[in-house]
C-alpha positions as CSV (number, residue, x, y, z in Angstrom):
1,M,-31.2,-2.0,9.3
2,A,-27.9,-3.2,8.3
3,T,-26.6,-2.2,4.8
4,S,-23.7,-3.4,2.7
5,A,-21.1,-0.8,1.4
6,T,-17.5,-0.7,0.4
7,Y,-15.1,0.6,3.2
8,Y,-11.3,0.6,3.7
9,L,-9.3,-0.5,6.8
10,N,-5.8,0.5,8.0
11,G,-5.2,-3.2,8.7
12,P,-5.4,-6.6,7.1
13,D,-8.9,-7.1,8.6
14,L,-11.6,-5.7,10.8
15,Q,-10.1,-7.5,14.0
16,S,-6.7,-5.8,13.6
17,A,-7.7,-2.3,12.1
18,T,-7.9,0.8,14.3
19,A,-10.3,2.8,12.0
20,V,-12.7,2.5,9.1
21,F,-12.2,4.7,5.9
22,T,-14.5,5.7,3.0
23,D,-11.5,5.9,0.6
24,A,-8.5,3.8,-0.5
25,T,-6.1,6.4,0.5
26,L,-7.3,6.4,4.0
27,S,-7.7,10.0,4.3
28,T,-11.4,10.2,5.3
29,K,-12.7,8.4,8.2
30,A,-16.1,6.7,8.0
31,A,-19.0,7.9,9.9
32,D,-19.2,6.7,13.6
33,G,-21.2,3.7,14.1
34,W,-21.2,-0.1,14.0
35,Y,-19.3,-2.0,11.4
36,S,-19.2,-5.8,10.8
37,F,-17.1,-8.3,8.8
38,G,-16.1,-11.9,9.0
39,G,-18.2,-12.4,12.0
40,F,-16.9,-9.7,14.1
41,F,-18.8,-6.3,15.1
42,R,-16.7,-3.2,16.1
43,Q,-18.0,0.2,16.9
44,Q,-16.2,3.3,15.7
45,I,-16.4,6.3,18.1
46,S,-14.8,9.7,17.2
47,G,-12.9,7.9,14.4
48,V,-11.4,5.0,16.4
49,L,-12.7,1.4,16.4
50,T,-13.5,-0.2,19.9
51,A,-13.0,-3.7,20.9
52,N,-13.7,-6.6,18.9
53,T,-17.2,-8.2,19.6
54,L,-18.1,-11.7,18.2
55,C,-21.3,-12.3,16.4
56,N,-23.0,-14.4,19.1
57,S,-26.1,-14.9,17.1
58,C,-24.2,-16.5,14.1
59,G,-24.2,-20.4,14.2
60,L,-24.8,-23.4,12.2
61,D,-28.5,-23.8,11.4
62,C,-29.9,-27.3,11.8
63,G,-30.6,-28.8,8.3
64,S,-27.0,-27.9,7.1
65,S,-23.5,-29.3,7.1
66,L,-20.1,-27.8,8.2
67,V,-16.9,-29.1,6.3
68,M,-13.8,-28.3,8.3
69,D,-10.4,-28.4,7.3
70,T,-8.6,-27.6,10.7
71,D,-5.4,-26.5,12.2
72,Q,-4.5,-27.5,15.6
73,G,-6.9,-25.9,18.1
74,V,-10.4,-25.9,19.8
75,Y,-13.3,-25.1,17.5
76,N,-16.8,-24.0,19.1
77,V,-20.0,-24.1,17.0
78,D,-23.4,-23.0,18.1
79,I,-26.0,-25.0,16.5
80,N,-29.4,-23.4,16.0
81,L,-32.1,-26.1,16.4
82,G,-35.1,-23.8,16.3
83,S,-38.3,-24.3,18.1
84,A,-39.2,-27.9,16.9
85,T,-39.2,-30.8,19.3
86,G,-37.8,-34.5,18.6
87,A,-34.6,-36.2,18.2
88,V,-31.6,-34.0,16.8
89,E,-29.2,-36.3,14.8
90,L,-25.8,-35.0,14.5
91,T,-23.7,-37.0,11.8
92,F,-19.7,-36.8,12.1
93,D,-17.5,-38.0,9.3
94,F,-14.0,-38.2,11.1
95,K,-12.2,-38.8,8.0
96,F,-8.9,-40.1,9.2
97,V,-6.9,-37.8,11.6
98,P,-8.3,-38.0,15.2
99,D,-10.6,-35.3,16.4
100,G,-12.4,-34.9,19.6
101,V,-16.3,-34.0,19.8
102,K,-18.6,-33.3,22.4
103,V,-22.0,-31.3,22.5
104,V,-23.7,-29.5,25.4
105,Y,-27.4,-29.0,25.3
106,D,-29.8,-27.8,28.1
107,G,-26.8,-28.4,30.5
108,V,-26.3,-32.0,29.5
109,T,-23.0,-33.2,27.9
110,Y,-23.3,-35.6,25.1
111,N,-20.2,-37.6,24.0
112,A,-21.4,-40.9,22.6
113,V,-21.8,-41.8,18.9
114,Y,-23.1,-44.7,17.0
115,S,-20.8,-46.0,14.1
116,A,-22.1,-47.8,11.2
117,N,-19.0,-50.0,11.3
118,F,-18.3,-50.3,14.9
119,G,-21.5,-49.8,17.1
120,H,-21.8,-47.5,20.3
121,I,-18.6,-45.4,21.1
122,D,-18.6,-43.2,24.2
123,S,-16.3,-41.3,26.4
124,P,-16.2,-41.1,30.2
125,G,-18.0,-38.3,32.0
126,T,-18.1,-35.0,30.2
127,E,-14.8,-35.8,28.3
128,P,-14.8,-35.3,24.5
129,L,-14.7,-38.5,22.5
130,Y,-11.6,-38.7,20.3
131,T,-11.8,-41.0,17.3
132,G,-10.1,-41.6,13.8
133,V,-8.0,-43.9,12.0
134,S,-4.9,-45.5,14.1
135,T,-2.3,-44.8,11.1
136,F,-3.0,-41.2,11.3
137,N,-2.6,-40.8,15.1
138,C,-0.3,-38.0,16.3
139,N,0.2,-39.8,19.8
140,I,-2.7,-37.8,21.3
141,S,-3.7,-40.6,24.1
142,G,-2.6,-38.9,27.4
143,T,-1.0,-35.9,25.9
144,T,-1.3,-32.4,27.4
145,Y,-1.5,-29.6,24.9
146,P,-0.9,-26.5,27.0
147,A,-2.1,-23.8,24.7
148,L,-4.6,-24.8,22.0
149,R,-6.1,-21.7,20.3
150,N,-9.8,-21.2,20.6
151,Y,-11.9,-20.4,17.5
152,Q,-15.5,-19.5,17.2
153,F,-17.7,-20.3,14.3
154,N,-19.1,-17.0,12.9
155,G,-21.7,-18.4,10.5
156,V,-19.3,-18.6,7.6
157,N,-15.9,-19.7,8.9
158,F,-13.9,-19.5,12.3
159,N,-12.6,-16.6,14.1
160,Y,-9.7,-16.8,16.6
161,T,-11.0,-15.5,19.9
162,G,-7.5,-14.4,21.2
163,T,-7.6,-16.9,24.0
164,T,-6.0,-20.4,24.4
165,Q,-6.8,-23.4,26.8
166,S,-5.0,-26.3,28.0
167,V,-6.2,-29.7,27.0
168,T,-5.3,-33.2,28.3
169,V,-6.5,-36.2,26.2
170,N,-7.8,-38.8,28.5
171,P,-6.7,-42.4,27.3
172,L,-10.3,-43.7,27.9
173,S,-11.7,-41.1,25.7
174,V,-9.7,-42.3,22.5
175,F,-11.1,-44.8,20.2
176,L,-8.9,-45.5,17.0
177,K,-9.4,-48.0,14.5
178,V,-7.4,-49.4,11.4
179,S,-10.2,-48.3,9.0
180,S,-12.8,-45.7,8.7
181,L,-15.5,-45.5,11.1
182,G,-18.0,-44.5,8.5
183,N,-20.6,-42.0,9.6
184,C,-21.1,-41.6,13.1
185,T,-24.4,-40.4,14.6
186,M,-24.9,-38.6,17.9
187,V,-28.4,-38.2,19.3
188,I,-29.5,-35.0,21.3
189,P,-33.1,-35.3,22.6
190,K,-35.2,-32.0,22.4
191,P,-38.4,-32.5,24.2
192,N,-39.1,-28.8,24.6
193,A,-39.2,-25.7,22.3
194,T,-36.3,-24.2,24.4
195,P,-33.4,-24.2,24.7
196,A,-32.9,-23.5,20.9
197,T,-29.1,-23.8,20.7
198,A,-26.6,-26.6,21.4
199,Q,-23.0,-26.1,21.7
200,L,-20.6,-28.2,19.8
201,T,-16.9,-28.4,20.5
202,I,-14.4,-29.9,18.2
203,I,-10.8,-30.5,19.5
204,S,-8.2,-30.9,16.8
205,P,-4.9,-31.9,18.6
206,C,-3.0,-32.8,15.6
207,Q,-1.4,-30.3,13.2
208,K,-4.1,-30.9,10.5
209,S,-7.2,-32.7,10.5
210,D,-10.7,-32.5,8.5
211,I,-14.1,-33.4,9.7
212,T,-17.6,-33.0,8.5
213,V,-20.7,-32.2,10.8
214,T,-24.2,-32.6,9.5
215,A,-26.9,-31.2,11.9
216,A,-30.4,-32.5,11.3
217,C,-33.3,-30.4,12.7
218,P,-35.2,-32.0,15.5
219,V,-37.9,-34.7,14.4
220,A,-40.1,-37.3,16.2
221,L,-38.5,-40.7,15.6
222,T,-40.8,-43.3,14.0
223,S,-42.5,-45.8,16.1
224,F,-43.0,-49.6,15.8
225,N,-44.8,-52.0,18.0
226,T,-43.4,-54.8,20.2
227,T,-45.4,-57.7,21.4
228,R,-44.6,-57.0,25.2
229,A,-44.1,-53.9,27.3
230,T,-40.9,-55.0,28.8
231,P,-38.0,-57.3,27.1
232,E,-37.4,-61.0,28.0
233,T,-34.0,-62.2,28.8
234,T,-34.0,-64.8,26.1
235,N,-35.8,-65.7,22.8
236,I,-38.6,-67.6,24.5
237,S,-41.3,-69.7,22.7
238,G,-44.3,-67.5,21.9
239,L,-42.5,-64.1,22.1
240,C,-43.9,-63.0,18.8
241,S,-47.4,-63.5,20.3
242,V,-49.0,-60.2,21.4
243,V,-49.3,-59.7,25.1
244,S,-49.3,-56.1,25.3
245,L,-48.8,-53.9,22.0
246,T,-46.1,-51.3,23.1
247,A,-44.6,-48.5,21.0
248,Y,-40.8,-48.3,20.8
249,Y,-38.7,-45.9,18.4
250,N,-35.7,-46.7,16.4
251,L,-32.8,-44.4,15.1
252,P,-31.9,-45.9,11.7
253,I,-28.1,-46.7,11.5
254,N,-28.6,-49.4,9.1
255,G,-32.3,-49.9,8.9
256,F,-35.3,-47.7,8.1
257,A,-37.5,-45.5,10.1
258,G,-40.1,-47.8,11.9
259,I,-38.2,-50.9,10.6
260,P,-35.3,-51.9,13.1
261,A,-32.3,-53.5,11.7
262,V,-28.9,-54.6,13.4
263,G,-27.1,-51.6,14.3
264,D,-30.0,-49.3,15.0
265,V,-30.7,-47.6,18.3
266,I,-34.0,-48.4,20.0
267,F,-35.6,-45.7,22.3
268,Q,-38.6,-45.6,24.7
269,D,-39.7,-42.2,23.3
270,A,-39.9,-40.2,20.1
271,N,-37.4,-37.6,21.2
272,G,-34.6,-40.1,21.9
273,T,-34.4,-39.4,25.5
274,T,-34.4,-42.9,27.0
275,I,-32.9,-46.0,25.5
276,A,-34.6,-49.3,25.5
277,L,-33.8,-51.8,28.3
278,P,-31.5,-54.8,27.3
279,G,-33.3,-57.9,26.3
280,F,-35.3,-59.6,23.5
281,Y,-38.4,-58.0,21.9
282,G,-41.1,-59.6,19.7
283,I,-41.7,-57.1,16.8
284,N,-45.3,-56.9,15.7
285,G,-45.5,-55.7,12.1
286,A,-45.7,-56.9,8.5
287,A,-42.6,-58.1,6.8
288,P,-39.7,-57.1,6.9
289,S,-40.7,-55.6,10.5
290,T,-41.2,-58.9,12.1
291,G,-39.4,-61.4,14.3
292,V,-37.3,-60.9,17.4
293,M,-34.8,-58.2,18.0
294,E,-31.9,-58.3,20.6
295,V,-30.8,-55.1,22.2
296,D,-27.9,-54.6,24.2
297,G,-27.1,-52.3,27.2
298,N,-26.5,-49.3,24.9
299,G,-29.9,-49.5,23.2
300,V,-28.3,-51.1,20.0
301,V,-29.9,-53.9,18.1
302,T,-27.4,-56.6,17.9
303,N,-29.4,-59.4,16.3
304,I,-32.6,-60.0,14.5
305,L,-33.8,-63.5,15.0
306,A,-36.8,-65.7,13.9
307,C,-39.7,-66.2,16.2
308,V,-39.8,-69.4,18.3
309,P,-43.4,-71.1,18.1
């Protein structure tokens, strides 16, 4: 079992030291064994520290937030999701300076968010989505950054891994606005107990930026009933009359769980795997969950209309 104790290093930190000592004068070397600090592990053998080892099990637990004040670089975070199933909501507050984000879970890349102010925003293919306020742009669109430092989250802060990578910002992946995007939500479907970890990458191409990430734990989306199994192409007469009660599920952006509103995202399943087809749906429920909702091709509710008799 690991224990905490006071030791001394012949370097500014465990990464750069060559040995661990038991006294401040560095005259007595500590016993051989494993030592950890700041997310790194190193083994001392015959009084000499071996190579750095990152703490691979240290990540961001779901149900918590990560407030980042970043320098230029690529920041990698393992998000611990646990064994529960459902939809995982990642909320990003991009502040002002543009940052890029993407998440890989179970071999699938997620790079689309839903903004409270601007709706659905995405990036082509597996490219990160870059977004922020245009007046704070450092000309990222189309720019190649040949040697961005790689950082790994260690459960407390970030360690420089000693490596770099080249990043080119795809102009089609850049979404900048003149005002704040507000909170942006990314949905990660987790229908199974495993895998239990998602990999978040945040790319900071400008010299300084700040971003806050909140990772909710998996939870089943709340259902509501529509009057038909499939949507109509228009708000036809009688659409609010029940033909076949069918459960759909909403991710609240502006509404509430089980009560869809304009800006919410509609899914066909509780895990958030498949968005609803575009069209018009009659909502079967008590007020305020009544009327007809119009859904676009991204699953977003664009309008709540009155029923046509």
